[in-house]
N, C-alpha and C positions, 0 to 999 in steps of 0.2 A: 701525269698519270702513268704508273709503270707502265712494265709490257705482261707483267702478273697478273696487275686488277683489270686492265684492259679485254684480257684472256677472261678473264672472273667475267665482267661485265656484263661479256660476248655471251655467255653463257647461263647465268641468272636472271629468271624471272619473277616478278611478282608472282608472288603463290595469291590470288586474291579470293577463292576460291577453293583455296585447301580451310581445313578445320584449323582453327588458333591451336587448338591444347594436341599435343602429343597423344597418340592414342592408347600409348599406356597410362595416359590420364586417364582418360573418358573409358578404358575400361570398363565392363560391367555397368555402365551406365544406359538410360532407355534413351538418352541423345550423343551426338557427338558434338556436340556444345557451337559455338557461335563461330563465323567462317572470318578470317583474317579482314581481310576488307569491309566488316562490320565497322561503324561509327562506333558502337561499345560493344562490347564481351562482354553478359551476360555468364558469371561463375558458377551462379549461386547453387547450380546441383551440382557443379563440385569441389565448391572447398569447404572446409568443415564452417559449423555454424560460430564457432567464435572469434572466424574472422569475420574482421568489423568491416571491410570493403572488400564485398563481392563481383563490383562492377568494374571494365578497365573501359576509360571514356574517352576518347581520340577527337573530340570535337572543338579541342580549344587549340591543337592542331592544324595550320592554315592547309584546308584540302589541297590536291595533290599532292607535290613531292614531296613536304614538309613533313604530309599524316600518314602519307603511304609507306617512307621510309619509318616515321614510329611504328605502323604496324609490323613491319619487316621486319624490325631489328627485332622486337619481342617475340615473335614468331624464333626467329632463329636463337632467341637466348635462352629459351628453353628445350633447345634442341642440339645445342653444343656445349663443351668444357672447353672454357678459356679463361688465359689471364693464370690457370693453377689450378683452377676450382674441380672438387672428386667431379662434382655430377653438373648438370644444365640447373639454371636457375627452378626455384618450383614456382609454380603458379602465383600462390600466395604472395609472392613480393611484389608479381605484377605492375597495383594498384602504386604503390610507394615507387617503380623503378619508372613507369609510366611520368611520374609526375618530374622526377630527378631531370629525364631526358625532356622534359618541354620545358625546363627554366636552363639548363644545358643550354637549348637550341634556341631559348630568347638569349642569354647574357652572350652568345656568337655572337648574334643578331646584331647586337647592339655594337660588338667592339668591330662589326665590318665586315662578317661574313657570313649573309643567311645562310646561305648552304655548305653541307660540309665539305664538301668539295669546294672551296675556297676557302679554307684554313688554311696560315700557316701560320710559322714560329711565332712572325712580333701578337697574332692576334693571340694564340695561347697565353702569351704573356700578359698583351691587356686584358684576357677575359680572367687570369688570377686577381690583377690587380683590382678589376671591379667585384669581383667574388669574396675574395676578404674580409670585406667588411661585413660578411653575412656569418662569420667564424669559422674556425677550425674541419667543424664534422660538417658545415654545408658547404665548404671548397674539397671535401675527401667525398662525400658520396658524389658532386659529379664531377671529379675524376676519375673515379672510378668508373661512371657513365660515360668516358668520352675513350678510356684506356677499352671498357668493353664495345664502345663504336670499332673504336681501331681492328679491332681481335677477327668482329664479324664482318669484316667489308665486303668481304672477296662475296659475298652472298644477297648482299645489297643490287638491287638491280637497277636501280637511277641515281642516289647520292649515297655520298663515302667519302671518309678520308683518305685525302692525296699521303697525309705521313703518319707518324708515331708520335702519340705523344706523350713526353717524354720517357722516353724510350731507357733508362737508366735508371729511372727513380718510381718507388711506388708511389701510393694515391697517398698513403699515411705520410710520406717523407713530403711532398707535395705540397700538402696541407699543414704541415709541422706540427702534426701529434705525436707526441713521445710514445713509447710501446709501454706497454708497461704487462711488469707477470702477473700481478694481482688485481684480481677483479674490481671494477672502481665504486662498486654498488655499497653502497653505504650500510653496516650495520645498526639497527635500531639495537638503541640503547638502550641494558636492563630495565633500567626505574624506569622506564616508557615502558618496554614488551610487558613488562613483567601485567602492569593495571590494564591493559590492552587485553594482554588472551583473558586476564579475568575475569573481565567485561564483557567478553565474547562468549565463555565456558558458564555462566552467570546467566546470559539470555538464554541458552542453549539449555541449563537444568532449571533454572527458573521461571525466565521473563518467559521462555517459549510456553512453557504450558496454558500461563495467562493469555498470552496472545491468541493460542487457541480458542483459548474457552470462551473469552472476547467475541474470536470470528464464530463459533456453535451459537453463542447469542443472539447474534443481531440474525443467525441466518433464521434461527426457530422464529424470534419477534418476522422478522419478513416471511415466511413459511404463513406464521398466524394471522397476517394479515390478511395476505393475497388469499387465504381460504376462507374469509369470513366473511359475511355479507358486506355489500354498499352499503351504506348511511348516508342519509341528507342531512343537509346544513346544521342542521340541531343536532344529535347525534354526534356529532364532529365535535361539535363546541365542547358539550356534556362530557366526551373526554377529554377534552382538551381542559377542560376545569377540573376533572379529577386528579387529571396526573398534575396541577398545581399545587392544589390542595394535598396532592400525598408528600412534594415537595415540600411545602411547608409545613406540615406536622411532624416533618425527618428532621429538621432545620438546616435543611439543603436551597443550591440556589439555586436558577436558573442553569440546564446547560450550556453554555456559552459556544458560540463560531469559532473554531481552531484557529488560533492566531494565524496559521498559512493561507487563511481563506481569508484577512481580512482584505486583502484588496479588493473584493468585491463590496467593502463596508468601510470607504476610505475614508466617513466621517463618522464612526465611531469610535470611543474613545479608548485605549487600554490601559488599564489599572494593576499596578502588579504583573504585568504580562496578563492580564487575563480581556483578551475584548466583550467590552458591553453589547454585548446583542447576542443573541439566543441563538443555537444554530436549532432551527426549526424543522432542518431533517431528521435530525435524531430526535426530537420533539416528540413530530411524529409518528416515530417511529417504538419512540416508549410508550406511547401514548394508544400507539393501534389505529392512527390517523392514516387515511392516503394520502391526503391532501391540507398543509397546512400555511398554505398565501394568509387565507384571509384574516387571522387570526393572529398576526406577526404583529402589530401595534397593540392587540392585549395584550401577551406574550413581554414585550418587551416594557410596557407601562409597568407588570411585574415580578423584572426583573429588575426596576432600578429601587424596588418596593426591597427585593429578598435578597439581592445581590447576584451576581452571576460566577460560574466554576468550571472550571475544564471538567471534560469530557464528559459520563454519561451511562455508560453501560456498566450496569451492576456485575461484574464477575471477580474474582476472590484474585490476591497480589501481596506476592511474594515479598518478604521481606527484604530490605538492599541488610546484608551481617553489618555494613559498618555504623548504622544508625538503627535498627530496629523497625523502620518506618518501610510503608509498601514501598517498592522501588519506583513507582509514577504513580500521579493521579489517574482517575477512572479514564476511560479510552474513549474517544468518538468513531464513529466509520471513518472519518478522515485518519485520523490519529494511526488506527488501525490499521490503515495500509500501510502508514507507514513506520512501523512498529515490526509487520510482517518485514520488509525488504530491511527493513537492521537483523535480522533472525537472519536472513537468508546470506546478507555479512556476514557474521558469527559465525557461523556453517562454513562458507570459505574460509574466514580465518585460521579455525579450527581445524580443519583437513590441509591446505595450506602448509601453515606452518608444522603442523605434527606430522606430515608427511613428506617433505620436502620437494612435493612436484612445483612444476610451473603452472604459471592460470590457466594456460590453454588446456594443460592436460587432465587442468580440478574441472574443469566448465566443460569438459568435454566427454567427462563419466555420463556410464548408463547408469538408470537405475538399479540395475543388478550387478554395482559393482562392489558391492562390503562381500566379504568374504573370510568365515572362521577356518581353519586347520585344526586337526588335532595333532600335537606335537610328541614324540616317541615316549617320552616324559611323563606324555595327560597334559598339559598345556597345551592354552586354547593356544590360537597366534591368529591374529586380527589381522591381514589383507584387502586390500585394493585390490583392483583389478582396471589398468586402465589404457593407455597407449601414450609414448612417446613421440613427439612430433620434430622436436629438433634433430637437424643432420639427419633425418629419416624418409621413407618416402613420404606421401601426401597423403595419406591415409593412416601414416603414422605405425607402429609394430606396438604389439602387444607386450604390455609387463607389469608387475604388481610390485608393489610398494605393504610391506611391512611396520603395522601404525599401532598407535595406541587403541583400547575399547572405543576411548573417548569419541573417538572416530568415527565410529563406526553407528555412533550414535546421534553425532551430528550427520551423519549420511539417513537414517531412520528417522528425521527432522524434517527435515529434505524430502523426502518419501513421501510424507505429511501435508507439507505445504502445500510445494509441487504436482503439478498434474501432467506434464507431460509425458508422451510413453516412451519417448528415448533419450531423451538428457536429463540427469538431474538434477541440473540445473536448468532445465523448460519451465514455463508457467503460463497460464494465460495471464494478459495482462487486462488492465481495467476495457480497453477499447475491442476485446474478444479474439486477439490474434496472440497467437503463440509467439512469446518470443524468447530470448536466452537474456541469465543477469549476467550484465554487461556494465560500462564502465568503473569500473571494479580501483583503480586508484580515488574516486571523485566515491565512490561509494566508501571505502574505506577512513577519507580524509572525514566526509559527514559521520561516520559512526562514530572515527574521537571527539568531534562538536557532540553530537549528540550525549555520550557517555559522560562531558563535562559537564554537560547541562546537568543531567540527574545525579550526578557523583558527590561533585566538585560539595570543597567545603570553607569554610573562611582561613582554611590550610592554607587554600590553592586548591590549582583546581586537579582532579580525580586522572589526568593525564598530565604529568609532570612539564613543565618548557625543559626542551634539551639545555643541556649543564654547556658550556665553552667556554676553553679552555684562554682564550684569546679574542680580541676583538680583533676582525678582517680588517686591513689598512692600517693596524699600530704596531705592525711587530719590529719597524725599523725605530718604534718612538718609547725616550726615554720615557720607565714607566712612572715618575713623579711629575713626570712635569704636567701643565696645566691643560695643554693639548691629547696629552692621550687622557685623561682624566676625564677631562669631556668629549669623548672618542667614548672612553667605556660607557660614560652616563646616557651618551645618546643610544649606544644599543641596548643597556638595559632599560631603558623606557619604550622601545619597542618588540619587544619579546614576539618572535615565532614559532610555533605548536609547530611541531615535527610530520615534518609531511610524509605520509605511508604513499608508497608503489608495491608493486607486485614483486617486483623485484626484487623488494627489501626481506620477504620471509623466509624465502628458501637460500637466500646469502648468510643472510641470520645463524639460522638451526644448524649451516653448514660449520659453521666456524665452531660453534658448539659442540657439534661431533668431531671435529678434527680437534680440536683441544685432548678431546678423550687418550687413551692409552688405546692405538691403531686404528682410532678415530679416520687416518685417511682409509685405509684401506673400508672400514665399513662403509664413510660418506661415498666412497668411488661405487658400493654397488650400489644403496640408495639411490643415490642422484643421480644413476644412469648415465654417468660420466664413462667414456671410452678409455677411460685412461688415470692413473694414478697420480702424474702430473696434473691432466685436467683439472680434477679435482683440489688435486690443493691450490693451486690458482682460483679458482673459484671461491672458496675456501676464504683463503687469506688464512695472513698470521698476524693480524692485530683486530684490538677491538674496535677499530672503528674503519675498516677495510682502507688508511693510507701506511704506505711506507714507512713514511720517518715516526711510525711510531709501535715498529715493529719490538724493535731491543726493550725500549724502555717497558712495553704492556708483561712483554715475556719471562725480561729480567728478573721482573717484581714477584712474577707469581715463585720462580722457579728461587730464589733468594728464599722465599716467607719457608718454599718445601723445603730447601738445604737446611735455615732454622728452625726450622720444627724436628730434623732429621739432628740435629747438635745437641738439641736441650733432649728429646727422649735417650740420647747415648749420654750425657751429664748426668740427669738423672735415672740412673742404673738400666735402663732399656737395653736388651740383648740385640745382636748382629749377627751374620753368618755370611759368608758368600767369601768370591777367590777375591774381593776386592773393600773387605772389611777390616782387614790388619794394614793397609794403607791407609783408609780414609779415619781410621780411628786413632791412628797414628798422628794425624794430621789435624785431628780434635783435642791430641792431650796438645800437641802442640799450642795452638789457638789456646785452650782452659791458663796455661801455666803463661805463658804473655800476658794473659790479659786477668793473670788471677783471681779466675774465674768456678771458686772453691765454693762449697758448703757456707751459707750464713754469710756469701759476698755477693755483692750485688755487682755485676756489670754492665758495663754502659752499650745498653743496647745498637745503638749508631757504631760503635764499634767491631759486636761481635758480628753485624752483620755489610763491615766492611772489612771483616778479616776473614768470613766464609764465603765473599763473591766468588772468589776464583775455582774454590767450583761447581759453579753454574757453569760453567763454559765446556765441561767435560760431561754434565748429569742429562741422562733419559730415564724418568720417572718410569715403571716402568706397574705392571699388573702384579706379579710374582714378583718380580725382585727389580729393584734399578741397578742403570748399565752407565759408573763413572768412565765412558769409552775412552781406552786409549790401543789407537789403529794395531799398535803393535803385538798387544794380544792376547786380540778379540776374538773367539772364536770366529765371529759372522765375517769376519775379514778375509779369512783364506776362502770362505766359498761365496761370497760377494766380494773383491778385491779394485778397490778402487773407488767403491760407494762413496764415502767419506764420509758416513752416519754410521749409524747401528744397522741393523735388521734382523727385527724381532722372529727368534727360532725359538721356541721353548726349549724342546729340549737339552740345547746347546745354552742359549741363555741361563740355564738354574744351574750350570756348572765351569761357566765362562769367569775364566778368572778377572774382567772389569763388575760383575757384579758383586750388588750385597744386598740382601735382605734386613726389616728391621720388624718389632712390633706391626708395621703397619702391614703391612706383607702378611701375617699370618692367620690373616681368619680367612685371607682371601687363599690360602693355599690347601687350609681346611675343607672350604666349600669345591676345588677343582680337584681335591680328592675323591671329595662324596661323589660328584657330577663322573670320574671316572671310573666310579664303582659301578654306578648308578647303570653306566652307559656299557660299559666293558668287566661289568663284574663274572659273569657268565661269560666265558670264554671259551665254549663247551661248545665242536665241530667248526675251532676256527684252526690255522692250520700255525704248527707247532712255532714257528716262527715269530707269528703276530701275538700268538698266547702270552709267548718267552714276553717280549719289546714292550706290550701293554701290563706285565707284572713286573717289568722291570720301573718302567715311566712308576707307580704307585709305590711303588719302595722307592726311587729316588724320591717322591713327594713325602714319604713318612721320615728319609732321610731329615733333610731340607724343616721337618714341623719336631722335629727328637731337636735339634739342631738350634732353633732360637726357645722350644719349652723348657732350656734343661742350664740348668744354675750356674752363668759364667758363662755361658756359650759366650766366641768371639772376644772377650775380652781380659 
């Protein structure tokens, strides 16, 4: 042990009676929380309700030296900034870190170092060799834990590392993880997200009212039975017989036991998905009878005669637009509970996807989160007030998101079906306990399967299976070989549905925002990222989120746009702007070479080939397109060395690289109208501001006239 570490060891003492959590975390709470020496740290009072684990358990560690070291380590992780981190560890990470610490210590013990002070270089190499089969991510986590143990070593009282693990290499390098600039979360394909979101909206707008109506009807029937007099056996049997008679007269079958509950009747046959056994609980509710056990055999015999059918609660059901038929069979008490869960999931999808909020931000929303404000132009702006937690203090920071009106309707639905006094997604569970909606990935995939059960047709599932361009493992095979064909056939035989998780919704919306003009700026604000660069990396630049698709995906869209510009020009469309003559000259050269004259048809493939070079400098915009040349770009004078256009409205309108065409004319008109609405009255403004506003409107008038005049820039 070095002299420095020996001195630290002499001064350090195990803080067994200290409070585990720093005072900044427990301020404002009724207690100071657990003490360091406790076998279990109960953090329920201090962590958000969305936190899955709110206890830190040390009983897996050997009592004595090992457990004491684990407790000290976590104590100091919450108080020290180490390994270049800006802040100490948040308590939300403690359950994960204690598991990583246990696995790390266990692995070191198995390679001959049961105590941290025993670890030598050869132990570290053996540790790596033993850990690599678990995968690079697991190695990365454990190496980070080792480096953190080293960083807090001088504060540990009894056991510590006597060396610095891999001092000149990062945990990522050691684990073999390749750093990536772009977020790796996949974007949900549009052919999957479209029907999935449509299904969620249908649940909110159409199925939701039906579910609420069924819930009210069940409550009414229950209240009616509770308020009625107790009946003898004869009275109950008469009510059951009357119920059966009404079902016969209506040509209806006996309400069947929900198939999800069939495990209680393993011998009951299932025909066309309907269990051939009565739902006696529901029958008693519909007949107005408290107890039905003694009538089961009688009802079974009747069911064999008139048949069984799903559901039984008599409520209206909206038609599914594609078929015109009710969106589902009648509900039972059990299926109503399932549908209520699907309705909550649908609301989560709408709020999360149409706001860009993270899962924890959505589920921590309060019941008064929806706010409507009136803008200066009289339009209503719908907002969600919540909290951002990532890279913020434990309690989060207040933020707001601008959303569509349908998000507020989802909030209204949750207010009606949930009863938690504080949390929008909190509700009383069947066992009477107050809970919070959890296991969101599982709920999302269950909702996907449920939509497929309800709305699939003979043509295929409602939520289509994801399309794949290549079969994994066949990249190096000749596509015409039998081996490649067999591999493709095997993959086609086992198609897998898209696996949803919570991060994909935020990622997908980010991509759509980023691909709009000035979308990166808007996305940075909506997503509460610290900087433009962070959002750009999160949103990504490809449809799937993989870097090797960036060029192909973006180039196709850009080439489509350039082709539209060419055809607009070739058909007589007008254009203007500093780059108009240069681009029109290029179009003229291409037309002459192709012979693309009136009455002739040029090859579309050749047209696209000859236009492709223009995509390299094109940056489509709202009020003009930029064919960027750094030597002449006005924005380069304001942002030298940036290497790309920097949108600055007034400069772009007069830049030599700008070009406007018919696609921009409606937008120019709209911008002028908005400018007059906002700044038309310059009374009371300083002269220089009034002059600037007037010049801006005059500039827009000039640009509009250039495009409106016959023969402009042709």
